[in-house]
SEGUMAR-585808 format. One line per 2 residues: number of its first residue (from 0); their letters; for each residue x, y negated, z negated of C-alpha. Coordinates in steps of 0.5 Angstrom, whole numbers, plus 500, padded with zeros to 3 digits. Layout:
REM SEGUMAR-585808
NUM	a	X:Y:Z  ...
***
This chain:
REM SEGUMAR-585808
0	ms	226:564:167  221:567:171
2	kp	213:565:171  210:570:166
4	lt	206:575:170  198:574:170
6	at	193:580:172  187:582:170
8	nd	185:590:171  191:591:175
10	fv	198:592:172  203:598:170
12	vk	204:599:162  210:604:160
14	fa	211:607:153  218:609:152
16	nv	218:614:146  222:619:143
18	ng	220:626:144  216:629:138
20	sg	215:623:134  207:624:135
22	sa	207:618:141  203:622:146
24	sa	196:622:142  197:614:141
26	ng	199:613:148  193:617:151
28	lf	188:614:146  191:607:150
30	ak	189:610:157  182:612:154
32	ii	180:606:151  181:603:158
34	lr	177:608:162  171:607:157
36	mg	172:599:159  170:602:166
38	vp	177:600:169  180:606:173
40	vg	187:608:170  193:613:173
42	ar	197:616:167  203:620:167
44	ni	207:623:162  214:624:163
46	fp	217:629:158  223:632:157
48	sn	224:640:156  226:640:149
50	iq	221:640:143  224:634:140
52	gl	229:628:140  230:627:147
54	pt	227:621:151  219:621:153
56	wy	215:616:157  208:615:158
58	ev	206:610:164  199:608:165
60	rv	197:604:172  191:600:171
62	ne	188:598:177  181:596:179
64	qn	181:598:186  183:605:184
66	fl	190:605:187  192:610:182
68	gr	198:613:184  205:611:182
70	rg	206:604:184  213:603:182
72	gv	216:598:177  213:596:170
74	dl	209:590:168  209:591:160
76	mi	214:595:157  213:598:150
78	am	220:600:148  220:604:142
80	np	227:608:143  234:605:142
82	qt	237:611:146  233:608:153
84	wd	233:601:151  237:598:156
86	ad	234:602:162  227:601:160
88	vk	228:593:159  232:593:166
90	gi	226:596:169  221:591:167
92	ep	219:586:173  221:579:173
94	gg	216:575:169  214:582:165
96	yl	213:583:158  217:587:153
98	ly	213:589:146  218:592:141
100	ds	219:593:133  222:587:131
102	sk	223:590:123  230:590:125
104	pl	233:584:129  236:585:135
106	pa	242:581:139  240:576:144
108	sk	244:580:149  239:586:148
110	fr	234:582:152  233:578:159
112	dd	231:571:160  226:572:166
114	it	221:576:161  217:575:155
116	vi	219:578:149  214:580:144
118	ga	216:582:137  212:586:132
120	pl	214:588:125  211:595:126
122	te	215:599:121  214:594:116
124	li	207:593:117  206:601:116
126	aa	211:602:110  207:597:106
128	ef	201:601:107  203:608:107
130	ad	208:612:103  208:619:106
132	pr	214:619:111  211:623:117
134	qr	205:618:116  209:612:117
136	ql	212:615:124  205:617:127
138	fk	201:611:125  207:606:127
140	ni	204:609:134  197:607:133
142	cy	200:600:130  203:598:137
144	vg	196:600:140  193:595:135
146	vl	198:590:138  196:592:145
148	an	189:592:144  189:585:141
150	ll	194:582:147  190:586:153
152	gf	183:584:150  180:591:147
154	ep	174:591:143  176:594:136
156	el	169:598:135  171:602:142
158	vk	177:604:139  174:606:132
160	el	169:610:136  174:614:140
162	lt	178:615:134  172:618:131
164	qe	171:623:137  178:625:137
166	fk	178:627:130  171:630:130
168	gk	171:635:124  177:632:121
170	dk	174:626:118  179:624:113
172	li	184:622:119  179:617:122
174	ap	180:612:116  188:612:116
176	nf	188:612:123  184:606:124
178	ka	187:602:118  194:603:122
180	fe	190:600:128  188:594:125
182	lg	194:593:122  197:592:129
184	yn	191:588:131  190:583:126
186	fa	198:582:126  197:580:134
188	ke	191:576:132  195:572:127
190	hl	202:571:130  202:573:137
192	ap	201:568:143  196:571:149
194	ig	199:574:155  198:574:162
196	lk	195:581:163  188:583:161
198	vk	183:588:161  176:586:163
200	ka	170:590:162  168:593:169
202	dk	164:599:172  169:602:177
204	vg	170:609:173  163:611:175
206	nr	162:619:173  169:621:175
208	if	172:625:169  179:625:166
210	ve	182:632:167  189:636:168
212	gn	190:640:174  192:646:171
214	ea	185:646:166  181:645:173
216	ag	184:651:176  183:655:170
218	lg	176:653:171  176:654:178
220	av	178:662:177  173:663:172
222	fg	168:660:178  171:664:183
224	ga	170:671:180  177:672:177
226	tf	176:678:171  184:679:170
228	ca	190:675:169  197:677:167
230	wy	202:672:166  209:670:163
232	pi	210:663:160  213:658:164
234	tp	213:651:164  209:648:168
236	st	204:653:169  202:656:162
238	sl	196:651:161  193:654:167
240	ae	193:661:163  190:657:157
242	gf	185:654:161  182:660:164
244	ek	182:663:157  178:657:154
246	ha	173:657:159  172:665:160
248	sk	171:665:153  165:661:154
250	lr	163:663:161  165:670:161
252	vd	162:673:155  156:678:155
254	ad	150:676:150  153:682:145
256	gk	160:678:145  163:683:149
258	kr	168:680:154  168:681:161
260	ya	175:679:163  182:681:161
262	iv	188:677:160  195:680:158
264	qa	201:676:157  207:681:160
266	ed	214:682:158  216:678:164
268	ei	214:675:171  215:682:175
270	as	211:686:170  205:680:171
272	ig	205:681:178  205:688:178
274	mv	199:688:173  196:683:178
276	mg	197:688:184  194:694:180
278	ag	188:690:178  187:687:185
280	wa	188:694:188  182:697:184
282	gs	177:691:186  178:686:180
284	ra	179:679:182  186:678:179
286	ft	191:672:179  198:670:175
288	ct	200:663:174  208:661:174
290	sg	213:656:177  219:657:182
292	pg	223:662:178  217:666:177
294	is	216:667:184  223:669:185
296	lm	222:675:181  216:677:184
298	ne	218:677:191  218:684:192
300	fv	211:685:189  209:680:194
302	gf	212:683:200  208:690:197
304	sy	202:686:197  203:683:204
306	ya	205:690:207  200:694:203
308	ev	194:689:204  193:688:196
310	pa	189:682:194  192:677:189
312	vi	192:670:187  199:666:185
314	fd	198:659:182  205:656:183
316	vq	205:650:179  212:647:182
318	rg	217:644:178  224:641:180
320	gp	230:647:182  234:650:183
322	st	235:655:178  232:652:171
324	gm	233:645:175  228:640:172
326	pt	223:644:168  219:638:166
328	rt	219:634:173  215:635:179
330	qq	217:637:186  214:640:192
332	sd	220:645:193  217:652:193
334	ll	214:651:200  219:656:204
336	la	220:660:198  212:662:198
338	ay	211:662:205  216:667:207
340	as	217:671:200  220:677:200
342	hg	225:681:205  223:683:212
344	dt	218:679:216  212:676:211
346	kh	208:670:211  203:668:206
348	pm	197:663:206  198:657:201
350	lf	193:652:199  195:645:197
352	pg	190:641:192  191:634:192
354	np	187:633:185  184:636:180
356	te	177:637:183  181:640:189
358	af	185:645:184  178:647:182
360	em	175:648:189  181:651:192
362	sa	182:656:186  175:659:187
364	qa	176:659:194  183:663:194
366	fd	180:669:191  175:669:197
368	la	181:669:201  185:674:198
370	df	179:679:198  177:678:205
372	fq	184:678:208  187:683:203
374	tt	193:679:201  197:674:196
376	if	194:667:196  199:662:194
378	vm	195:656:190  201:650:191
380	le	200:646:185  205:641:182
382	ld	207:639:175  204:632:177
384	ig	197:635:178  198:641:173
386	mq	200:638:167  197:630:168
388	ew	190:628:167  187:625:173
390	lt	181:621:174  178:625:179
392	ep	171:627:182  166:631:178
394	fk	167:639:179  161:641:183
396	wd	158:648:184  153:651:189
398	ek	149:656:184  147:660:191
400	rk	154:661:193  156:668:193
402	ln	163:671:192  166:674:199
404	rg	169:681:197  171:682:204
406	kv	171:688:208  169:694:203
408	lt	166:700:205  161:703:200
410	re	159:710:199  153:709:203
412	hl	157:707:209  161:713:208
414	da	156:718:207  153:715:214
416	gv	159:717:218  163:710:218
418	ef	170:712:221  175:710:216
420	gr	182:708:217  185:704:212
422	yl	189:700:217  184:700:223
424	dv	182:694:227  175:695:227
426	dg	172:688:229  178:685:233
428	da	180:680:227  186:684:225
430	vp	182:685:218  181:692:216
432	yr	176:695:212  178:698:205
434	ty	175:702:199  175:701:192
436	pg	178:707:188  173:712:186
438	th	168:710:192  167:717:194
440	pt	169:724:192  171:726:198
442	kg	171:721:203  175:714:204
444	sy	181:715:199  188:713:202
446	ft	195:712:199  197:705:198
448	rg	204:705:200  210:700:201
450	ss	213:704:206  212:704:213
452	hd	205:707:215  200:708:221
454	ry	193:706:222  190:711:217
456	ar	195:710:211  199:716:213
458	ys	207:715:212  210:714:218
460	ek	217:712:221  215:712:228
462	ge	217:705:231  211:705:235
464	dy	207:706:228  211:700:225
466	td	211:695:230  203:697:231
468	gm	202:695:224  206:689:224
470	nr	203:686:230  196:687:227
472	ll	199:683:221  201:677:225
474	rk	194:677:229  191:677:222
476	we	195:671:220  192:668:227
478	tm	185:669:224  187:666:217
480	ks	188:659:221  181:657:221
482	hv	179:660:214  184:656:210
484	pa	182:649:208  182:644:214
486	pi	187:638:214  184:631:212
488	ik	185:626:218  184:618:217
490	ka	185:614:223  188:607:223
492	kr	184:601:224  188:600:231
494	rt	191:605:236  198:607:234
496	pd	203:611:237  205:613:229
498	gv	203:618:225  204:620:218
500	iy	203:627:215  203:629:207
502	mg	200:634:202  198:635:195
504	st	200:630:189  203:625:194
506	dp	196:623:196  194:617:191
508	am	201:614:193  200:615:200
510	ee	193:612:200  196:605:197
512	al	202:605:202  197:606:208
514	ht	193:600:205  199:596:204
516	le	202:597:211  196:596:214
518	ar	195:589:211  202:588:213
520	gt	200:590:221  203:597:221
522	hl	198:602:223  199:609:222
524	da	194:615:223  195:619:217
526	mr	193:627:216  194:630:209
528	ir	195:638:210  191:642:205
530	gf	192:649:208  198:654:211
532	pf	197:657:216  197:650:220
534	nd	190:650:224  190:647:231
536	qv	189:640:228  195:640:225
538	fe	199:641:232  194:636:236
540	fi	195:631:231  203:631:232
542	rd	202:632:240  198:625:240
544	he	203:621:237  210:619:239
546	qv	213:620:232  210:623:226
548	fv	213:621:219  213:627:214
550	ve	213:625:207  214:630:202
552	qn	217:631:195  224:635:196
554	rd	231:634:199  231:639:205
556	aq	224:637:208  221:644:207
558	lk	214:642:210  218:639:216
560	sl	221:646:217  215:649:217
562	lv	212:645:222  218:646:226
564	ne	218:653:225  210:655:226
566	gg	209:650:231  215:650:236
568	vh	215:642:234  221:639:237
570	pa	225:636:230  226:629:233
572	rl	219:628:233  218:629:226
574	vs	221:623:221  223:625:214
576	il	221:621:208  224:625:202
578	hf	223:624:195  226:629:190
580	dg	228:625:183  223:629:179
582	sp	218:623:178  212:622:182
584	is	213:619:189  211:612:189
586	ar	207:607:194  213:602:194
588	fi	218:608:195  213:610:201
590	ik	212:603:204  220:601:204
592	di	222:608:207  217:608:213
594	ad	218:600:214  226:601:214
596	kl	225:607:219  221:603:223
598	ka	225:597:223  231:602:225
600	ga	228:605:230  226:599:234
602	al	233:596:233  235:603:237
604	te	230:602:242  232:594:243
606	na	239:596:244  238:602:249
608	e	234:597:253
***
């Protein structure tokens, strides 16, 4: 028997449930109680792609030091699904704890000798108080929250306060939910021994908020001036369009109630991006939100945006592929798809938010970039950011900030005799001027075409006109490098020949991994990439290190491929750390893989000598 784990404000709890059992609200309540106690949590819902019946899990990382990425391993398992029992019990750390419904006895073979087993007759407790079958199912979840509240040291009044807020306007639901909670709490108080895991009040949350990345991006689109959204439902991006609708209905409505925005649910992804192109061409700030399969369908229109130079924003909330793949699991596997979308020679800017706060900021920034550079901007979210609630910094907005509509000629410009050629490079930055439809009755009009054209938008099949236009687009790409978000670089405490590059939702797990590696004497300079095209800092960082680990959540090392392709980096200088099982990457995975590769590299050097 292992010694029972003891920890205060630093452990991992995992709930194993059946999808459709109503467990989500109870598990979310558990995480929010801990936040109200001033202790940071990282919460992740791992759910199936069906509506009901398959296994679902909810993992809560409790950590006062603010290491909120996935750690790996489970200290306390709440096992409510017989289908996944064996795997769930196996995943508990030695010395950890297992809470289960003991209403029906289980054989000893179902348990482990090196963990503490906690049985609570949840079904019996609820059945004795509630007759309705659906209530019994739902309240059993609240009942185990009551058991956990007693074992971990929650205050019942705090739970009641949260339930009151949760069911605001539905007062009749507050009393029975709190009754179910008390049944579990009182049972644990009277019958269960204390455990070694505790939550103690702290003041470590501060003014941070708990929010999903998709909703943050939807709000960012409102603040970024978006007035049109066309979309087709697809997991995991649907809640982004819903978030835009939610916030636009409050913030983009005139005093007389007239909406100053439009949302269209199109018949498919092709129609949605077509509508976005039309709206962008007409001067609206327009976007769609989708995932990998949707990007595949949108390719031809994305190429049209690149070549005809029409502004658009696409939010790609990445999931597991290829094909349908794992639609409710996270990955970073659309990088090459988005970077070079469409046939022919194309390149598209991408922004990589690392948390919901950046999702808000980069969402707004994307519309400025799309307007100025007259092209499609991809905001590369991931399911782990988009559909999970993160503890993140409050959103900030400078009220003096003005939308950057880019190089738009007005009627006044045209009347003043300004020469207009739709694809002329007037300022030397390769970004041309444009006009909105109807700007002038006789001047400034042009055909927008996806076929070859000259500098004045006239149809042309002359090779010199085509190469002239394509070379200007490449020069425009160079201009973009200084406008997309710059990488964030963190230096190790000691000089080191080794570096690590990563992006997006890898950030919290990487923060912890760097901290742990540093404590063990392994020093790494780190750079989080936030934008593509890569600016000069990215390749300077690589040149300054003998080897650079590239940590990404896909099988084929897509970020590494982009670095090699765009910067001429020798592939041997970049060492891949790849995680692609659909679960968010963990600190333990990063630490082990980097440590193993450093050890293997040292052994090779020693043998060579």
